[in-house]
C-alpha positions as CSV (number, residue, x, y, z in Angstrom):
1,X,56.6,82.8,166.7
2,X,57.4,83.6,163.2
3,X,61.1,83.1,164.3
4,X,61.3,80.5,166.0
5,X,59.3,78.8,163.2
6,X,61.7,79.7,160.8
7,X,64.6,78.5,162.3
8,X,62.7,75.1,163.3
9,X,62.2,74.8,159.1
10,X,65.7,75.8,158.3
11,X,67.1,72.8,161.0
12,X,64.9,70.5,159.1
13,X,65.9,71.4,155.9
14,X,69.5,71.2,156.8
15,X,71.7,67.8,154.9
16,X,75.2,67.2,155.7
17,X,75.6,68.5,151.8
18,X,75.3,72.0,153.5
19,X,76.7,71.8,156.3
20,X,80.0,70.8,154.1
21,X,79.1,72.8,151.2
22,X,79.6,75.7,153.9
23,X,81.5,75.7,156.5
24,X,80.1,78.6,158.8
25,X,78.8,79.8,160.9
26,X,76.1,82.5,161.5
27,X,74.2,84.4,164.2
28,X,71.8,86.7,164.2
29,X,70.9,89.8,166.4
30,X,67.8,90.1,165.6
31,X,65.0,93.1,167.3
32,X,61.5,93.5,167.6
33,X,59.0,90.3,168.8
34,X,61.2,87.2,168.6
35,X,64.1,88.5,168.4
36,X,67.2,88.2,170.1
37,X,70.9,86.2,169.7
38,X,70.1,83.2,167.0
39,X,72.2,81.0,165.1
40,X,72.7,78.6,162.3
41,X,76.1,76.0,162.4
42,X,77.1,74.7,159.1
43,X,80.3,73.5,159.9
44,X,80.3,71.3,163.2
45,X,78.6,67.6,163.2
46,X,75.0,68.3,161.5
47,X,74.7,71.2,161.5
48,X,71.7,73.0,164.1
49,X,70.1,76.0,164.6
50,X,69.3,77.1,168.3
51,X,68.7,80.4,170.0
52,X,71.5,82.1,171.9
53,X,75.1,81.8,171.8
54,X,76.2,79.2,168.7
55,X,78.6,76.7,170.1
56,X,81.9,78.0,169.1
57,X,82.4,81.4,167.5
58,X,80.1,82.5,164.4
59,X,81.9,83.4,161.2
60,X,79.0,85.7,161.1
61,X,76.9,87.8,162.8
62,X,73.9,89.3,161.1
63,X,72.2,92.5,163.1
64,X,68.4,93.1,161.4
65,X,64.7,92.9,162.6
66,X,62.9,90.0,162.9
67,X,60.6,90.8,161.2
68,X,62.8,90.9,158.4
69,X,64.6,87.7,159.0
70,X,61.5,86.0,158.5
71,X,60.9,88.2,155.1
72,X,63.8,87.1,153.9
73,X,63.9,83.8,154.9
74,X,60.5,82.8,153.1
75,X,61.8,84.1,150.2
76,X,60.1,87.8,150.2
77,X,63.1,90.1,150.4
78,X,66.4,89.7,148.8
79,X,68.8,89.1,151.0
80,X,71.2,92.1,148.7
81,X,68.3,94.2,148.9
82,X,67.9,94.2,152.6
83,X,72.4,94.8,152.7
84,X,72.1,97.6,150.3
85,X,69.0,99.5,151.9
86,X,70.3,98.9,155.5
87,X,68.1,96.5,156.2
88,X,71.0,93.7,157.1
89,X,74.4,94.4,158.9
90,X,77.0,91.9,158.3
91,X,79.6,91.5,160.1
92,X,82.9,88.8,159.7
93,X,83.0,86.4,156.3
94,X,81.0,88.3,153.6
95,X,82.4,85.3,151.0
96,X,80.7,82.7,154.1
97,X,77.3,85.4,153.8
98,X,76.9,85.0,150.1
99,X,77.4,80.9,151.3
100,X,74.4,81.6,152.6
101,X,72.0,83.6,150.9
102,X,72.9,80.8,147.7
103,X,71.0,78.3,150.5
104,X,68.2,80.3,151.1
């Protein structure tokens, strides 16, 4: 589905440089179609993405609908707007959350 496809694209776009500059593990709690728990690891080795809990502890946990997640990563929804309008909830390290926004 669109969520799995988005994570595939993120995995493909990951670089050692992203991992070096970010140093964070992001967990996504997505509701709706293709939802569930997903992660982006930008801390370990060359980085990874996947379904389920991240290896190790997440530095940031983001909760949103799977539809809004896809919109956010395809540039149709600005993360700041999603957060301000309550579509995106963030727990954990806000500075790291901002770093992820720059990578989008």
